[in-house]
C-alpha positions in Angstrom: 164.1 6.0 107.6 162.0 3.4 105.9 160.1 4.5 102.7 157.6 3.0 100.3 157.7 4.5 96.8 154.9 3.7 94.3 156.2 4.5 90.7 155.0 2.5 87.7 158.1 3.6 85.9 161.4 2.7 87.5 164.9 1.5 86.6 165.9 0.0 84.2 163.3 2.0 82.3 164.6 4.8 80.1 162.4 7.6 81.4 163.2 10.9 83.2 161.0 9.8 86.2 162.9 6.5 86.4 166.2 8.2 86.3 165.2 10.7 88.9 163.7 8.2 91.4 166.3 5.5 91.0 169.0 8.1 91.7 167.2 9.4 94.8 166.2 6.0 96.1 169.8 4.7 95.7 171.2 7.7 97.4 169.0 7.1 100.4 169.8 3.4 100.4 173.6 4.2 100.3 173.0 6.1 103.6 171.5 3.1 105.3 167.8 3.9 104.7 165.4 1.1 103.7 163.6 1.7 100.4 160.9 -0.5 98.8 159.6 0.3 95.3 156.4 -0.9 93.8 156.8 -0.7 90.0 155.2 -2.1 86.9 156.6 -5.3 85.5 157.8 -5.4 81.9 159.0 -8.3 79.8 162.6 -9.1 80.7 162.5 -7.6 84.2 162.9 -9.5 87.4 159.7 -9.6 89.5 161.6 -8.9 92.7 165.2 -7.7 92.9 167.6 -5.5 94.9 169.2 -2.8 92.7 172.0 -0.9 94.4 170.5 -1.4 97.8 166.9 -0.6 96.8 164.3 -3.4 96.9 162.1 -3.4 93.8 158.8 -5.3 93.6 157.4 -5.4 90.0 153.8 -6.4 89.6 151.2 -6.6 86.8 152.2 -7.1 83.2 149.2 -7.6 80.9 149.1 -4.1 79.7 152.8 -4.2 78.9 152.2 -7.2 76.5 149.5 -5.1 74.8 151.8 -2.1 74.5 154.5 -4.3 73.0 152.0 -5.6 70.4 151.2 -2.0 69.5 154.9 -1.2 69.2 155.0 0.9 72.4 157.8 -0.6 74.5 157.0 1.4 77.7 160.4 2.8 78.6 162.3 -0.4 78.4 166.0 -0.1 78.9 168.4 -0.2 76.0 171.0 -2.8 76.7 172.6 -3.2 73.3 172.5 -1.4 70.0 170.5 1.8 69.5 166.9 1.4 68.5 166.4 1.7 64.8 164.3 4.7 63.6 161.0 3.4 62.3 160.9 2.9 58.6 158.0 2.1 56.3 154.5 1.1 57.3 153.9 -1.2 60.4 152.9 -4.8 59.8 149.3 -5.6 59.1 148.8 -7.2 62.5 150.1 -4.1 64.2 147.9 -1.9 62.1 144.9 -3.9 63.0 145.9 -3.9 66.7 146.4 -0.1 66.6 142.9 0.3 65.0 141.2 -1.8 67.6 143.0 -0.2 70.4 142.2 3.3 69.3 138.5 2.5 68.7 137.9 0.6 71.9 140.3 0.4 74.9 141.9 3.8 74.3 138.4 5.4 74.4 137.4 3.6 77.6 140.3 3.2 79.9 140.8 5.4 83.0 142.8 7.2 84.3 145.6 6.4 81.8 147.4 3.5 80.0 148.5 2.1 83.4 145.0 1.4 84.6 145.6 -2.4 84.5 148.5 -2.0 86.9 146.2 -0.6 89.7 144.9 -3.8 91.3 148.2 -5.6 91.4 150.1 -2.5 92.6 147.5 -1.7 95.3 147.7 -5.3 96.6 151.5 -5.2 96.7 151.7 -1.9 98.4 149.1 -2.9 101.1 151.0 -6.2 101.6 154.2 -4.3 102.2 152.5 -2.0 104.6 151.2 -4.9 106.6 154.8 -6.4 106.7 156.7 -3.1 107.4 156.3 0.1 109.4 157.0 2.9 106.9 157.9 6.4 107.8 156.3 7.7 104.6 155.0 6.7 101.2 155.7 8.6 98.0 153.6 8.1 94.8 155.1 9.3 91.6 153.4 10.4 88.3 153.2 9.9 85.5 151.3 7.7 85.1 148.6 9.1 87.4 147.5 5.6 88.3 150.3 5.6 90.9 148.6 8.3 92.9 145.3 6.2 92.9 147.4 3.4 94.4 148.7 5.8 97.0 145.2 7.0 97.8 144.0 3.4 98.4 147.0 2.7 100.6 146.5 6.0 102.6 142.8 5.2 103.1 143.8 1.9 104.8 146.8 3.4 106.6 145.7 6.9 107.6 148.6 7.5 109.9 151.1 6.9 107.0 152.5 10.2 105.7 151.9 10.4 102.0 153.9 12.6 99.6 152.5 13.1 96.1 155.3 13.8 93.5 153.9 15.3 90.3 156.2 15.0 87.4 153.4 15.7 84.9 150.0 17.2 85.7 146.9 15.1 85.1 143.7 17.0 84.5 145.6 20.2 83.7 147.5 18.6 80.8 145.6 19.5 77.6 148.4 18.9 75.1 148.4 15.1 75.3 145.1 13.2 75.9 145.8 10.8 78.8 142.2 9.4 78.4 138.9 10.3 76.8 138.3 13.8 78.1 134.8 13.9 76.7 133.9 10.9 79.0 136.2 11.6 81.9 136.9 15.3 82.1 134.9 15.9 85.3 136.2 12.6 86.8 139.8 13.6 86.0 139.3 16.9 87.9 137.6 15.3 90.8 140.2 12.5 91.2 143.1 14.9 91.1 141.4 17.1 93.7 140.9 14.0 95.9 144.6 13.1 95.6 145.7 16.6 96.5 143.3 16.8 99.4 144.1 13.5 101.0 147.9 13.7 100.6 150.1 15.2 103.3 152.5 17.0 101.0 152.9 17.7 97.2 156.0 18.3 95.1 156.1 19.7 91.6 159.1 20.7 89.4 158.4 24.3 88.4 156.9 27.3 90.1 154.4 27.9 87.3 152.9 24.4 88.0 152.7 25.2 91.7 150.8 28.5 91.0 148.4 26.8 88.6 147.6 24.1 91.1 146.9 26.6 93.7 144.7 28.5 91.3 142.8 25.6 90.0 142.4 23.4 93.1 141.7 23.8 96.8 145.2 23.4 98.3 146.8 25.1 101.2 149.9 27.0 99.8 152.2 25.5 102.4 151.3 22.0 101.2 152.8 22.2 97.8 156.5 22.7 97.2 158.8 23.1 94.1 161.6 20.5 93.9 163.4 21.1 90.6 164.7 18.6 88.0 167.6 16.4 89.0 171.0 16.2 87.4 171.4 12.4 87.0 173.0 11.9 83.6 176.0 9.5 83.9 179.4 10.9 83.0 180.6 9.9 79.6 184.2 8.8 80.2 186.3 9.1 77.0 183.3 10.6 75.2 185.2 10.6 71.9 185.3 6.8 71.9 181.6 6.5 72.8 180.3 8.9 70.2 181.8 11.1 67.5 180.2 13.0 64.6 181.7 13.2 61.1 184.6 15.5 60.9 184.0 19.0 59.7 180.8 21.0 59.9 179.0 22.3 62.9 176.7 19.8 64.7 173.5 20.8 66.4 172.0 18.1 68.7 168.5 17.7 70.1 167.9 15.0 72.7 164.5 14.0 73.9 161.1 12.6 73.0 159.0 14.2 70.4 155.2 14.6 70.5 153.2 16.6 68.0 151.0 18.2 70.7 153.7 18.8 73.2 157.2 19.1 71.6 156.8 19.5 67.8 160.0 19.4 65.7 158.4 21.4 62.9 159.6 24.9 63.9 163.2 23.6 64.5 163.3 21.9 61.1 162.0 25.0 59.4 164.7 27.1 61.2 167.4 24.7 60.3 166.5 24.7 56.7 166.8 28.5 56.7 170.1 28.4 58.6 171.5 25.9 56.0 171.1 28.6 53.3 173.8 30.6 55.1 175.8 27.8 56.7 175.6 24.7 54.5 178.0 22.9 56.8 175.4 22.6 59.6 174.2 19.2 60.7 171.2 18.5 62.9 171.0 15.3 65.0 167.9 13.9 66.8 168.4 11.4 69.6 165.2 9.9 71.0 161.8 8.6 70.1 159.9 10.6 67.4 156.5 9.1 68.2 153.7 10.8 66.1 156.1 13.2 64.5 157.3 10.9 61.7 155.5 13.0 59.0 157.6 16.0 60.0 160.7 14.2 58.7 159.3 13.2 55.4 161.6 14.3 52.6 164.3 15.7 54.9 167.8 16.1 53.5 170.9 14.2 54.6 171.9 17.0 57.0 169.2 15.9 59.4 170.1 12.6 61.2 167.6 10.5 63.2 169.5 8.3 65.7 166.6 6.8 67.6 166.7 5.9 71.2 170.2 5.2 72.5 171.9 4.3 75.8 172.3 7.1 78.4 176.1 6.9 78.2 175.8 7.5 74.4 173.5 10.5 75.2 176.2 12.0 77.5 178.8 11.4 74.8 176.7 13.0 72.1 176.3 16.1 74.3 180.0 16.3 74.7 180.5 15.9 70.9 177.9 18.6 70.0 178.8 22.1 69.0 175.3 23.4 70.0 172.6 21.7 72.0 169.0 22.5 70.9 165.9 22.4 73.1 162.3 22.4 71.8 160.3 24.0 74.5 157.2 22.3 75.8 153.8 23.7 74.7 152.8 23.4 78.4 154.4 25.7 81.1 153.7 23.0 83.7 156.8 21.0 82.9 160.5 21.6 82.7 162.4 18.9 80.7 165.0 17.3 83.0 167.3 17.1 80.0 167.8 20.8 80.3 169.8 20.3 83.5 171.9 17.7 81.6 172.4 20.1 78.8 173.7 22.7 81.2 176.0 20.1 82.8 177.6 19.5 79.3 178.7 23.1 79.4 177.7 23.7 75.8 175.9 26.6 74.2 172.1 26.0 74.2 169.6 27.2 71.5 166.1 27.2 73.0 163.0 27.4 70.8 160.1 28.6 73.0 156.7 27.2 72.1 154.9 29.9 74.1 155.6 33.2 76.0 155.3 31.2 79.2 158.0 28.7 78.2 159.5 27.2 81.3 162.8 26.6 79.6 163.3 30.3 79.0 163.0 31.0 82.7 165.4 28.2 83.5 168.0 29.3 81.0 167.8 33.0 81.9 170.9 32.8 84.0 172.7 30.2 82.0 175.9 31.8 80.6 175.5 30.7 77.0 171.9 30.4 75.8 169.7 32.0 73.2 165.9 31.7 73.4 163.8 32.3 70.2 160.0 32.5 70.2 159.1 31.2 66.8 155.7 32.4 65.8 154.1 30.6 62.9 155.3 27.9 60.5 158.3 29.7 59.1 160.9 31.7 61.1 161.2 35.4 60.4 164.3 37.2 59.3 165.2 38.4 62.8 165.0 34.9 64.2 167.1 33.5 61.4 169.8 36.2 61.8 169.9 35.7 65.6 170.2 31.9 65.4 172.8 32.1 62.6 175.0 34.5 64.7 174.6 32.3 67.8 175.6 29.0 66.0 178.4 30.7 64.2 180.0 32.4 67.2 178.4 31.1 70.4 179.3 32.6 73.8 182.0 30.9 75.8 180.9 28.7 78.6 182.7 29.2 81.9 183.1 26.0 83.9 182.9 27.8 87.3 179.7 29.6 86.2 178.1 26.3 85.1 179.0 24.7 88.4 177.3 27.4 90.4 174.3 27.2 88.1 173.9 23.5 88.6 174.1 23.5 92.4 170.3 23.5 93.1 169.9 20.4 90.8 172.4 18.0 92.3 171.3 14.9 94.1 172.2 16.2 97.6 169.9 19.2 97.3 167.0 17.3 95.6 167.1 14.4 98.1 167.2 16.9 101.0 164.1 18.7 99.6 162.1 15.4 99.7 163.5 14.6 103.2 162.1 17.9 104.4 158.7 17.1 103.1 158.8 13.6 104.5 159.8 14.9 107.9 157.5 17.9 108.0 154.9 17.9 110.8 
């Protein structure tokens, strides 16, 4: 099997889509398949290299220099020390750059921040198609720009089977503005319909997303399939040497990226403050970028710890060192954070704070042997939510290893890769 994968974000990026597709591509390469990746170049990356049997072609780059100027490092890998948590105001140059970007380019680019990658990625993908006979092409979002590259390649190679892998919806995603919706709302919808129509198969990660696509777009039901998140976190050997919390107390750990419109830490911080009244030994740790949520942490006490973005091995170790893992549910039901599979693999109790009644994490955790989901309504938790959370963190259910192993079976690389192979080979 020879495959072309178009994914702006790819290893060594620190992004769930990069983790997912590098694991799948490397699994296929280990079985003797030939895999070419067209990805976005970032400062420090090789333009062309072979990573664990996968050939990676990185193109473009101007947009990454702009994002670096703005302080947005675009999922670059962390090779050394953890990233520091931002402190104080950004430099005057960066403030000016942010202002100009927000007032001009951000209002005009389409379809998303990766717009500048499109010409170079399309040229590279077409060049590879001329040089090789591929069995299929897979385009991966986000960013959505990758699907536009796929559409251009498909139009020039109509016989090439095209699989569209949707990690994040495009026109259906209201919580985070991917572009200026006042200008491009209709264009967004039309472009996504075009991608869905011209592709040969579509993969999404949750059933709710599949149902909404079928409801909102003209798609044959057999064309769109659910392939769930992948368990791809590296094992943290000797976890206690990689990461350890201060002795004493009970440590709650959140791992992930925060966004005010999608994954707001406010309800968790309010609940934690209430829990501390009954359990002053509690400690809350955040690992990951806090983005536009910095104001939520103003004036926090020393029981809340911001660790910033760290290496994946450190993430695995922090999970093992935690007493309770905490999930902040997405405000959209179209996505299931892949970190939830990694939470389950850590075999730890999981406290899930649902952002809506349609919370995708609630459905995922329904059969997990040690989870509590709370639907926090409003700025402050009510007495019932506080009591339930306090009981859970004080005496969490035991986690049975055999039960967790069974729970994780659908999310392992063998099952996930096989799901894509079925779509690639479908007639």
